[in-house]
LUMZA-199613 format. One record per residue: residue in one letter; x, y, z of N, C-alpha, C in turn. Coordinates in steps of 0.05 Angstrom, whole numbers, plus 5000, padded with zeros to 4 digits. Layout:
<pts>
AXYZXYZXYZ...
</pts>
This chain:
<pts>
X630611974504628512144487630312274468X629012174441631212214420629512504407X630712584382629412874369626912804362X625312554355623312454349621512574327X623012754303621112864286619412714275X619112444280617012334260614412334284X615512324310613012374330612712094337X614311924325613911564334615511484364X616311684376617811624397620311454395X620611394370623411224370626111374377X628111234385630411414392632411334380X634311504361636511454352639211484364X639211554392641211494411640311374438X641911184439641310974463643011064489X643110944510643910944531642511114557X643311134577642911294599641911604584X639711694597638812014583640012194611X639612464602640412654614637812884616X637112954636634713134638635413444653X634813704641635213934652632314034657X631814054681629014194686630014534696X629214674684629714964687627115144694X626415244712624815454722625915674728X625115904712626616184719624316374713X625016624723622616804725624217094740X623617324731624617504747623217574775X624517644791623217694821621617974816X619517954837617718154848615718214823X614518454820612418464806613218384774X614918354766616618334741615618004729X615117824751614117594744611717474736X611417384716608817324698607616974701X610316804714609216574711610216404741X608216294759610116144779611215864766X613515954759615015704740615815504753X616915554781617715364797615415174806X613015204803611515014807611514754789X612514794767612614624748614914374762X616414434771618414224779617713994800X615913984824615813814836614713534823X612213624805611913364796613313304771X614313464755616213294737618913204744X619413304776621913134786620012864800X618112854806616412594815616112424792X616512424768616512284750619212084746X619311804748621411634744623111724718X626011814728627711924699626911754679X627111434677626511264656624311434638X622311404654619911524642619711814632X620711964643621612224636623412284606X625112144600626112114579625611824556X624411624570623711374550626011214546X628111214572630411054571630610874592X630510634580630510424601632710424616X634910514610637810534625637410714644X635010844647634911104673636311344657X636211524675637111794669638311934691X639712124690640212384707638412604708X637612724732635812904731637213194745X637013424729638013634738636213824742X635113954767633614194772635014434774X634614644756635614894767633415144767X632815224796630915444801631815734804X630815874782631316134787634116224787X636016154768638016254767638116514758X640916664771640916954764642817054746X644116874731647016894714646416734688X646016884670646016734647648916524641X650416584643653216434648652716174661X651016154690651015924698648815754680X646915864672645215714656646015634628X648615764615649815644594651415424598X652815444624654715194632652714994640X650214994645648314754648647914674623X647214854600646414724572648714614561X651014674566653814584557653914274570X653614204591652713944606651713734592X649213934584647213784574647713684547X649313874531649813834507652313604497X653813594528655713434521654913164527X652513074541652212854545651112644524X652912384521652512204501649912104492X648412084514645711914514643212184505X640812054504638712244499638512424519X637712684508637412954528634413064521X633813114550630813324552631413614573X631013794559631114044567628714184575X627014214597624614324600625714604614X623614754595623915074604620915154617X620815224639618915384653619315664654X618115874645618316144650616716324629X618816544627617516744610619516894588X619216944568620117044545620017324549X622417444535622417754536623917854513X623918094505626118224483627418384494X630018384484631918614501631418864484X632019074494631119344483632319414459X634619324457637119414440636519234409X636718974409636918854386634218674379X632518734405630218614399629718274389X631618144407631517854407630817694428X629017494422627717354445630117284471X629017274498631317194521628516994538X630616834551628516754574629516884600X628217044604627617194638628717044661X631317124667632517004695631717214720X632517114745632117274771632517584766X634817614753635517964754634318094731X632317974716632518124687630018354697X630518574684628018734681628518824651X626119024646625919064619628719224610X629519384628632019494612634719374613X634619154633637419004636637118694619X634718644604634118354596637318324576X638118484558640618404549643218304565X643318414587645518304601644618094618X642118054628641117884649639717684648X638617624628637117434616638817224589X637216984588638616814572637716874543X639116944524639216894491638016714485X635516634475634416434460636216284437X637716384423640016344406641816164419X642216204441644416044459643415834457X640715794466640015484470640215364448X639215444428639115374395642615274396X643615414395646515404386648215164400X647415184427648814904442647714654438X645014624436643214394426643614354401X643814514385643514404359646914324339X648514274367651514164356650813834364X648813814375648113484379647213284359X647713074360646312904332644212914332X642912904307640112884299638612654313X636212724328635012504341635312404372X637112624376638212564412637412754426X635912974423634713174434632013314438X630313304460628413474458628613704475X626613924469626314164483623714194488X622314154514619414234523619214444534X617514704531617414944537614215024550X614615094566611815244585612115464585X611515674572612415904577610216144572X610816384579609316564580611216794556X609917034541611617194531610317424542X612417684549610817884557610118094535X609318334542608718464520610818594494X612518524502614718634479615018404463X614818144478615317874462613217754445X610417804459608417604446607517724421X607218034414606218114385608218044361X610918024363612317894340612617574345X612717494371612717164369610017094351X607517224360604817154346605417114316X606617354308606817414281608417184265X610817104281612716964270611616654274X609816534296608916314298611016164311X610715934311612215754330615715654312X615815744287618315724271619715954286X619416174297620216344311622216244335X621816094350622915934369624015644360X623115524344623415244337626015194320X627415394311630115374288632115174306X632414994291634514804303633514654326X631414594332630814494353628214334353X628414094365625313894367624414084391X622014194392620614404408617914304409X617514224440614214174441613514334468X611214414468610114534490608314764479X608115004496606215204495607715514501X607615654493607815934491604916144496X604916244517602216414525602716674522X600716884522601317134520600917224557X602417414563602217504594599017504607X599017454631596217424638595317754646X593117804653592318024663594018124684X593918364690595618444711594218384740X596118374757595718264784595117954785X594817814756594717524757597717374750X597517164758600416974752599916764738X600616634720600416414700600716214716X600115974714601415734726601815484702X603915344703605315204691603614894685X600714974670598514804670599714584654X600914644628602214444611604114264628X605714384637607814154650606614014671X604814104689603313884705601813704690X600413754668599213564657601213284643X603313434633605313234623606513084640X606813224669608213044687605712834695X603712914699601112754705601112514688X601512534663601112354643603912144643X605612234647607512054646607711964671X607011934691606511844723604511584719X602411674705600511484698600811254676X603311304663603311154635605210914643X604310644636606210444638608410514615X607910634592610310664578609710894567X612311054564611311264547611011284518X609111404517607911444487609111614470X608911564439610011774424609812044431X612112284430612412534433609512664431X609312654402607012814388604512754407X604212474409601412444423601412494448X603512454458604012574498603512934491X604613064479603713334473601413434466X600213274450597713314440595913314472X595913024484594412994504594713174530X597013264532597913514553596513754546X596613784522595214024515592514024520X591013774512588313814517587313804545X589613624561588213644590588813914603X590614094595591214304608589414534597X587614464572585614644570586714784545X588414774532590314914512589214844480X589215094466588314994440586315194428X584915244450582315474431582815754444X584915774451586016104461587516174445X589016414453590916524440593916404434X594516244453596816134461598015974433X600415924431602015784407602615524421X602015284401602515024416605614874392X607114844408609714794394609514434393X609114374369609014134367611013924352X613514024353615813864358616513884316X615214064303615814054281618114294275X620714194284622814384275623614324253X625314504238627014454207628514184205X629214114182630913864179633713874191X634414134188637414194189638214304217X640214284229641314464250641614694250X641014794278642115044274645015084271X645715344254648415384253650115474279X653215334276654615394300654915674303X655815814325656116124328657916224306X659116024296661716174278660916224249X658316194251657316184221656316504219X657216674203656916944207654817034188X652717134196650117214177651317544173X650617614148650517924131648818074148X648418354139646918534143644118414136X643918304113640718224106639517964112X640817854138640117604146637117574158X635817374148633217354148632317234178X634217064184633916994215633016694216X631816594242631816334249630316164228X627816304221625616154204627116094181X628716234168629116204144632116134130X634016124151636616154146638415944162X636815824170638615594187639315364169X641715154179642314954161645015084142X646214894137649414984126648515114098X647215124083646915324060645515584069X643915614087643215864095645815994105X647715844124650415994137651916004114X651915914097654115944071653416184054X650216214051649416524040649916804059X650016644083650516864102652816974098X654016794106657116854108658516954082X657416914057658117074039657717354038X655117374050654417714052656117844066X656317664089658817804109661417914100X662017754079664517834071665018124059X663418224052663118424040662318654048X661818654075660418884097663418964113X663019204116666019304121665619394157X667219474174666619514202667219804206X665119954221665920224227666220214263X668020464265668420524287671220584292X672120644316674720764312677320494316X676520274320678020074311677619884281X679119894266678919714241679519424247X676919304244677218984251675218904228X675318674224673118514210670618464223X668718454206666118434226666218104246X665818144266666517844284663917714269X664317464281662317274268660217254294X657317144288655617194313653716984299X651216904325649416674313647416884294X646116714283643716874266641917054276X640917174260639017344277636017294282X634617434286631817324294630117344275X627717194272625717284245625217554244X624617614216624517864207622518034231X620417854238618518064255619218054280X621617974285622718094314624418324314X625118414284626418654285624818914281X626119134297625019334296624719444273X623219674269623519784236625219954235X627120004250629820134242631520104261X632819764257634419644276637019824273X638219764294640719904301643719714288X644919804279647319564266648519564299X649719274291651019214316653919314320X655019404338657619514343660019284332X661619434324664119214318665219114343X667218904334668418814360670618974372X670719014403672819244401675619094407X675818894397679018754397678818544371X681818594354681418374337681118164338X680318004322679817734325681817544328X682717384340685017194350684516984337X686916754337686716514328685216364351X683716104344681815994359682715874382X685215804382686715674409688915844424X689116134411691516284420691416344451X693816364464693616454493692916714495X691016804514689917034520691917234524X692017504514693717684523694617714554X696117874561697117884595694717944605X694317944635692218074646691418364648X689518414653688518684648690318924658X691818814681693419114697695819084681X697218864667699318844657699118894626X696918994613695918954592698019194575X699019104553701019284534699919464525X701519734515699619964511698219924481X699319724464697319694438694819604441X694419504470691519414470689619574472X687519514453685819754452683519814474X683919544488682119624519683919644539X686519714533687919804564686220024579X685420194566684120434588681420304604X680820124588678119994600678819824623X680619624617681519474634682219664663X683319804658684919994677682420124696X680620234682677820334696676720184711X676719884699675019664710676319574741X679119614734680719474762681019724784X680719904776681620184789679120174806X677120164790674120064808674619904830X675219704818675219464839676919514865X679019594860681319654872680019824895X679320044887677520204904675420154922X674519924918672219804930669519914917X669620024894666819964879666319804862X666419534871665919324862663819264845X661319334853658919354839659219524810X660719744810660419854786663019764768X665219634780666919474767665519184748X664019054770662818854750660518854738X659119154739657219254712659119334691X661119434689662719454668663919254654X664719084669665518804656663818644644X660918654656658918434649658118594623X658218834620657118964599659018964575X661518914576663318884555663018564549X662818394575662618104563659518064545X657818154552655818124536655518224508X657218464503658018564481659618384462X661418224477663118004463661117744454X659817724475658017454469656317494450X655217734444653417784420654617854394X657517924394658617954366660017774360X660917604378663517374374662417094382X660217104401659416804405659616764432X659016554449659416494475662316344476X663316234455665716054457667816174448X668116484442669816614429671916644450X674716724446676416874459675617084473X674517264460673617504474671417474501X669717294493667517204512669317054538X670816934530672616794553674316964565X675517144554677317394566675417504590X673017604581671417794601670717544624X669917364614669017164634671817134664X674417154646676317124670676417374681X675517604671675917864684673817824706X671517784703669517814720670817594744X671917344741672517144761674617314776X677217504762677917614776676717884797X675117954787673218144801671918074825X670917874821669817684845672117604864X674217554854676417464877676817734900X677017954877677518174894675618284905X672618214897671018394917670518194943X672017954947671717744968669517504968X669317484941666917284937667817084925X669216854942670616634934668916424914X666816384918665016204913664716284883X663316554884663116684851665616644840X667516674849669916654829670216404824X670216164840670615934836668815884815X666415924814664415804796664916004767X665916204765666516334740670016214735X671316114748673616034731672915754729X670915564734669615304725668415334702X667015604697666015594670668215694649X670415784657672215834641673715564627X674415414653675915194644674215034628X671514974629669914854618669214964583X669215264583669415424559671515294540X674015344556675715254543676414964528X676114764544675714534542673914424515X671114634517669414524496671214644466X672814824476672814934452675214774439X676114594449678414304444681314434448X681014584470684214604482685114394497X687414304493687714094507688514104538X687413854558687813874591690614014598X692513954583694414044590695314314587X694214494566694214754562694814944583X697015104582697115284609695215434617X693315534601691215674601688415494619X688315274604686715104620687515014648X689814934650690714824677689915114697X690915324683690815584703688115604712X685815594701683315624708682215454722X682815184721682714984738683515034770X686515104763688015204793687315394801X685815634793684615864809681815784818X680815594807678015484814677915344836X680415194843680215034864681715164884X683415414883684115544902682215754915X680515854897678215974908676815864924X676315564914674615374936675215324956X677815384964678915334991678615565009X677215755001676815965015673515995014X671815825011668915805009667515755035X666815905055666515865082663515725084X662115775071659115705070659115415061X658015215077659014985073656614885046X654715015048652414965032652915024998X655215284992656215344973658715134963X660015064985662514924977661214674970X659214514987658914334977657514304952X656314524939655114514913657414534889X659914684897661814734878663514524877X663114274898665114084901664913884870X662413814865662113554846663313734820X663113934805664814034780667214034785X668014224811670414204810672113924811X670713744823672213494826672513324799X670013344783670013234755671713414735X672613704743674413804716677413704730X677713684763680213624764681513344757X679313164754679312914747680612924714X679513054703680213114674682713274677X683413514693686313664690686913654720X688913424720689913444751691813684760X693213794740695013994746697413864746X699214074754702514014757702713964788X701414004805701513954831700513674843X702213474850701013214851698413234879X696712994879695213074898692813234897X692113404880690513644879687813464879X686813224860684513104863683313034888X685812894902685012764932684613014951X685813204945685113474960682413504960X681213614938678113584935676513404940X677613124940675912934952675712934983X678113014995677713015021675813205033X676113445024674813665033671813605029X671213525005668213504999667213255021X668913075026667812895044667213035075X669213225086669113375104666613565101X665413675078663413805079660713685081X661313405074658613215072657713115101X660113145111659613025151658313275168X657213185179655213405198657413535216X656013775213657514055227657513975253X660114065266660713985292659214225309X658414165330656814355351658414355373X658414665383659814675407658014655437
</pts>
């Protein structure tokens, strides 16, 4: 399924496709949509019909993820696929309380924690915007909570469509004690199951909206009319006057924003150059008195420079030495939640000020992995080290780089201590894939993963 800007359904990228079906929402009373109800019918659509690829397709379902990094890893896997890609999102949008940016709410998201526990929408655009034109489609079946709906309604579809070919619908939150249902997704799945050949996307979208009873209410219909230029990469730095998604996408806009950033000074106790970050939201998403983003807590580093020593051996000159010491003191004293919260807050600051692929963001991902090890959660530690390796490889670091090898080795080591068969089995395929690319210095590592994966697949013995 290509980008299909013309609505003809013609594809500019051939070969087997890849579909990521994501259903997410907060737990409890904060949930506004039964997002998971969208997946069974979509999963029943033949993969080739879902993507319009005669060569077939791989379909991955992700239900109620709790960590934005987990979703980011899946998005990067989709973005790296050489063939057509479809990303389907069902869930709810919210704004973070500080920067008023749109986020896709995840399982642990609350109004106060959206900035740390939800998926920033611009991550989606930044990752998928790197793909070749005509190769990617995003389908959204969303509701917007009371913080997100007013500015989104004012901005219109362009508030979300920057850099994306985006079809679907966004509706306001339902009345209290009611829960929205993914009618658009159900209608789309029904049309695809009943069609001998997938129709052009624009027609498919119009028919699905009609069958779902959309178009006459307050909801926004996303008709695939995204901008012609791709969303700038996260290292395109906007200045203080950035107009946002709707007007500053593409290389020309990025150049204007980078020029404005060059004259901006950094404030705070550490004198550093303002870090690069993804473009901001539409003006209608900004508060009347927006607070400036804080400066990066550490100086910029070369793109592929090795990380500084681990936190517990940090040199005196490291401006974060005291922070690292406090985090690991809490972890080693058994206050694991406190340590994890501090690390997550610093990681989110790095993600927002320097981007998800920056050295700073990867550093805090490594800190979180080590904290999971200390807390006795080898499965989580393995997952985070896999994310570190994936991020480093995505940055172009060679498979033989010590930091890449170290991340994969640590993921493998932690995986060996995962006792839960289901979690160990789920981690085996991504570990095996990375081990095939990064075999490491010790012979037989890949074969060791394969052997344990086979044992995990075998029926458990009963006494």
